[in-house]
N, CA and C atoms as an extended XYZ file, in Angstrom:
225
Properties=species:S:1:pos:R:3:atomname:S:1:resname:S:1:resid:I:1 pbc="F F F"
N        38.504       -2.579      -89.721 N   MET     1
C        37.142       -2.733      -90.254 CA  MET     1
C        37.202       -1.920      -91.959 C   MET     1
N        36.719       -2.941      -92.069 N   ALA     2
C        36.338       -2.396      -94.055 CA  ALA     2
C        35.668       -0.777      -94.439 C   ALA     2
N        36.967       -0.204      -95.581 N   LYS     3
C        35.729        1.007      -96.104 CA  LYS     3
C        34.738        0.518      -97.390 C   LYS     3
N        33.864        1.247      -96.923 N   GLU     4
C        32.747        1.257      -97.870 CA  GLU     4
C        32.956        2.806      -99.232 C   GLU     4
N        32.992        1.878     -100.193 N   THR     5
C        32.732        3.340     -101.529 CA  THR     5
C        32.008        3.208     -102.454 C   THR     5
N        30.879        4.071     -102.916 N   LYS     6
C        29.971        3.750     -103.526 CA  LYS     6
C        30.370        3.842     -105.431 C   LYS     6
N        29.846        2.962     -105.459 N   VAL     7
C        30.164        1.975     -107.293 CA  VAL     7
C        28.606        1.727     -108.158 C   VAL     7
N        28.896        2.887     -109.166 N   ILE     8
C        27.747        3.363     -110.255 CA  ILE     8
C        28.215        2.339     -111.420 C   ILE     8
N        27.130        0.923     -111.942 N   HIS     9
C        27.561        0.262     -112.759 CA  HIS     9
C        26.625        1.050     -114.007 C   HIS     9
N        27.066        1.028     -115.095 N   VAL    10
C        25.887        1.762     -115.972 CA  VAL    10
C        26.515        0.398     -117.502 C   VAL    10
N        25.460        0.108     -117.985 N   HIS    11
C        25.188       -0.826     -118.867 CA  HIS    11
C        24.651       -0.319     -120.290 C   HIS    11
N        25.487        0.466     -121.007 N   LEU    12
C        24.792        0.664     -122.201 CA  LEU    12
C        24.282       -0.687     -123.142 C   LEU    12
N        22.928       -0.521     -123.073 N   ILE    13
C        22.496       -1.433     -123.769 CA  ILE    13
C        22.934       -1.321     -125.249 C   ILE    13
N        22.333       -0.867     -126.395 N   PHE    14
C        23.105       -0.948     -127.645 CA  PHE    14
C        24.286       -1.270     -128.121 C   PHE    14
N        25.270       -0.631     -126.964 N   LYS    15
C        26.902       -1.103     -127.500 CA  LYS    15
C        26.894       -2.298     -126.410 C   LYS    15
N        26.108       -3.093     -125.831 N   LYS    16
C        26.654       -4.320     -125.234 CA  LYS    16
C        27.930       -4.303     -124.421 C   LYS    16
N        28.079       -2.810     -123.385 N   THR    17
C        29.144       -2.680     -122.521 CA  THR    17
C        28.525       -1.599     -121.518 C   THR    17
N        29.299       -2.867     -120.387 N   SER    18
C        29.330       -2.253     -118.946 CA  SER    18
C        30.704       -1.676     -118.366 C   SER    18
N        30.358       -0.415     -117.812 N   ARG    19
C        31.336       -0.060     -116.876 CA  ARG    19
C        31.595        0.486     -115.500 C   ARG    19
N        32.485        0.301     -114.921 N   PHE    20
C        31.778        1.341     -112.811 CA  PHE    20
C        32.454        1.908     -112.983 C   PHE    20
N        31.626        2.730     -111.956 N   PHE    21
C        32.507        4.304     -112.029 CA  PHE    21
C        32.179        4.133     -110.542 C   PHE    21
N        33.233        5.745     -110.437 N   GLY    22
C        33.256        6.070     -108.023 CA  GLY    22
C        32.955        6.956     -108.512 C   GLY    22
N        31.853        7.595     -109.357 N   SER    23
C        31.444        9.144     -109.264 CA  SER    23
C        30.212        9.356     -110.545 C   SER    23
N        29.454       10.317     -110.456 N   ILE    24
C        28.827       10.174     -111.578 CA  ILE    24
C        29.360       11.331     -112.089 C   ILE    24
N        30.349       12.593     -111.966 N   SER    25
C        31.510       12.836     -113.246 CA  SER    25
C        32.079       11.949     -113.580 C   SER    25
N        32.604       10.716     -113.079 N   ALA    26
C        33.120       10.307     -114.326 CA  ALA    26
C        32.763        9.214     -114.771 C   ALA    26
N        31.405        9.273     -114.626 N   ILE    27
C        30.771        8.907     -116.481 CA  ILE    27
C        30.316        9.393     -117.025 C   ILE    27
N        30.336       11.350     -116.963 N   TYR    28
C        29.822       11.940     -118.063 CA  TYR    28
C        31.818       12.222     -118.668 C   TYR    28
N        32.724       12.222     -117.888 N   SER    29
C        34.113       11.678     -118.226 CA  SER    29
C        34.222       10.936     -119.544 C   SER    29
N        33.762        9.604     -119.507 N   GLU    30
C        33.643        8.664     -120.207 CA  GLU    30
C        32.187        8.504     -121.469 C   GLU    30
N        31.545        9.289     -120.822 N   PHE    31
C        29.949        9.088     -122.126 CA  PHE    31
C        30.034       10.680     -122.012 C   PHE    31
N        28.850       10.747     -123.052 N   THR    32
C        28.501       11.730     -122.958 CA  THR    32
C        26.749       11.659     -122.377 C   THR    32
N        26.433       12.495     -122.284 N   ALA    33
C        24.844       12.404     -122.094 CA  ALA    33
C        23.739       11.548     -122.598 C   ALA    33
N        23.930       11.754     -124.193 N   GLU    34
C        23.227       11.499     -126.010 CA  GLU    34
C        23.297        9.848     -125.187 C   GLU    34
N        24.791        9.373     -125.432 N   GLU    35
C        25.123        8.029     -125.195 CA  GLU    35
C        24.239        7.276     -124.450 C   GLU    35
N        24.137        8.129     -123.058 N   ILE    36
C        23.227        6.934     -122.313 CA  ILE    36
C        21.892        7.203     -121.719 C   ILE    36
N        21.638        8.649     -122.655 N   GLY    37
C        20.451        8.768     -122.584 CA  GLY    37
C        19.730        9.900     -121.687 C   GLY    37
N        20.298       10.546     -120.369 N   ILE    38
C        20.139       10.860     -119.177 CA  ILE    38
C        21.255       11.602     -119.194 C   ILE    38
N        20.518       13.278     -118.281 N   THR    39
C        21.778       14.385     -118.376 CA  THR    39
C        22.602       13.595     -116.830 C   THR    39
N        23.308       14.584     -117.109 N   GLU    40
C        24.443       14.508     -115.358 CA  GLU    40
C        23.430       14.709     -114.504 C   GLU    40
N        22.579       16.385     -114.546 N   GLU    41
C        21.996       17.400     -113.831 CA  GLU    41
C        20.821       16.114     -113.448 C   GLU    41
N        19.891       15.517     -114.121 N   THR    42
C        19.352       14.882     -113.961 CA  THR    42
C        19.405       13.482     -112.967 C   THR    42
N        20.210       12.827     -113.879 N   LEU    43
C        21.016       11.289     -112.810 CA  LEU    43
C        21.141       12.037     -111.323 C   LEU    43
N        21.977       12.927     -111.053 N   ARG    44
C        22.173       13.861     -109.843 CA  ARG    44
C        21.070       13.663     -109.125 C   ARG    44
N        19.614       14.330     -109.463 N   HIS    45
C        19.199       14.399     -108.892 CA  HIS    45
C        17.822       13.482     -108.736 C   HIS    45
N        18.350       12.142     -109.257 N   LYS    46
C        17.793       11.154     -109.024 CA  LYS    46
C        18.149        9.912     -107.501 C   LYS    46
N        18.899       10.755     -107.364 N   GLY    47
C        19.350       10.203     -105.524 CA  GLY    47
C        19.960        9.462     -105.565 C   GLY    47
N        21.088        8.470     -106.322 N   LEU    48
C        21.708        7.414     -106.289 CA  LEU    48
C        22.474        7.225     -104.759 C   LEU    48
N        21.319        6.379     -103.764 N   SER    49
C        21.946        5.499     -102.942 CA  SER    49
C        21.879        4.049     -103.365 C   SER    49
N        22.599        3.594     -102.129 N   ASP    50
C        22.994        2.115     -102.148 CA  ASP    50
C        21.883        1.186     -103.147 C   ASP    50
N        21.555       -0.067     -103.870 N   GLY    51
C        20.862       -0.631     -104.167 CA  GLY    51
C        19.546       -0.195     -105.407 C   GLY    51
N        19.995        1.026     -104.977 N   VAL    52
C        18.736        1.431     -106.670 CA  VAL    52
C        19.330        1.976     -107.546 C   VAL    52
N        18.401        1.128     -108.779 N   SER    53
C        18.403        0.438     -110.440 CA  SER    53
C        17.949        1.249     -111.107 C   SER    53
N        17.895        1.763     -111.761 N   PHE    54
C        16.380        2.367     -113.048 CA  PHE    54
C        17.590        2.116     -114.263 C   PHE    54
N        16.309        2.336     -115.516 N   ALA    55
C        17.133        2.602     -116.944 CA  ALA    55
C        16.758        3.587     -117.720 C   ALA    55
N        17.022        4.055     -118.492 N   THR    56
C        16.514        4.853     -119.618 CA  THR    56
C        16.334        3.879     -120.929 C   THR    56
N        16.200        4.130     -122.497 N   LYS    57
C        16.091        4.185     -123.436 CA  LYS    57
C        17.657        3.724     -123.714 C   LYS    57
N        18.080        4.328     -123.334 N   LYS    58
C        20.020        3.791     -123.970 CA  LYS    58
C        20.434        3.149     -123.066 C   LYS    58
N        20.268        3.177     -121.619 N   SER    59
C        20.964        2.203     -120.570 CA  SER    59
C        20.461        1.812     -119.425 C   SER    59
N        21.108        1.244     -118.693 N   ASP    60
C        21.138        0.396     -117.184 CA  ASP    60
C        21.932        1.536     -115.935 C   ASP    60
N        21.559        1.487     -114.918 N   HIS    61
C        22.292        1.997     -114.001 CA  HIS    61
C        21.662        1.393     -112.625 C   HIS    61
N        23.107        0.951     -111.829 N   THR    62
C        22.963        0.541     -110.642 CA  THR    62
C        23.811        0.802     -110.160 C   THR    62
N        23.671        1.435     -108.988 N   THR    63
C        25.194        1.384     -107.755 CA  THR    63
C        24.658        0.182     -106.248 C   THR    63
N        25.631        0.293     -106.131 N   ARG    64
C        25.795       -0.582     -105.467 CA  ARG    64
C        27.008       -0.476     -104.376 C   ARG    64
N        27.370       -0.634     -103.446 N   SER    65
C        28.380       -0.603     -101.689 CA  SER    65
C        29.630       -1.820     -102.397 C   SER    65
N        31.346       -1.056     -102.402 N   ALA    66
C        32.060       -2.193     -102.544 CA  ALA    66
C        32.958       -1.909     -101.298 C   ALA    66
N        33.338       -3.233     -100.860 N   TYR    67
C        33.693       -3.274      -99.475 CA  TYR    67
C        35.477       -3.541      -99.897 C   TYR    67
N        36.632       -2.518      -99.149 N   SER    68
C        37.927       -2.875      -99.160 CA  SER    68
C        38.286       -3.331      -97.676 C   SER    68
N        39.173       -3.814      -97.150 N   LYS    69
C        39.951       -3.969      -95.916 CA  LYS    69
C        41.084       -3.511      -96.017 C   LYS    69
N        41.689       -2.960      -95.406 N   ARG    70
C        42.642       -2.148      -94.330 CA  ARG    70
C        43.513       -3.036      -94.622 C   ARG    70
N        44.603       -2.764      -95.029 N   THR    71
C        45.882       -3.471      -94.362 CA  THR    71
C        47.227       -2.805      -93.533 C   THR    71
N        47.844       -3.583      -92.899 N   LYS    72
C        48.503       -2.990      -92.382 CA  LYS    72
C        50.023       -2.720      -93.177 C   LYS    72
N        50.697       -1.973      -93.276 N   ILE    73
C        52.021       -1.993      -94.035 CA  ILE    73
C        53.306       -1.906      -92.709 C   ILE    73
N        54.060       -3.164      -93.305 N   ALA    74
C        54.834       -3.677      -92.324 CA  ALA    74
C        56.082       -2.942      -92.621 C   ALA    74
N        57.293       -2.468      -92.058 N   PHE    75
C        58.477       -1.574      -92.555 CA  PHE    75
C        59.807       -2.127      -91.569 C   PHE    75
């Protein structure tokens, strides 16, 4: 059975940079609220569920699910 993980895509419009994160906290360890145009608290209140997209004046945000296959390790 596949394991599901939430992935948050952040695209900085003016820097033309895209990054992928596994949590909201990880976004703010890389960028400041000033750089992305939204505070961590406000982003948490947005309720980032799968498929949700929104934009600020400085960045675009999209949340998707990523799936990985569990593998068996042979000993």
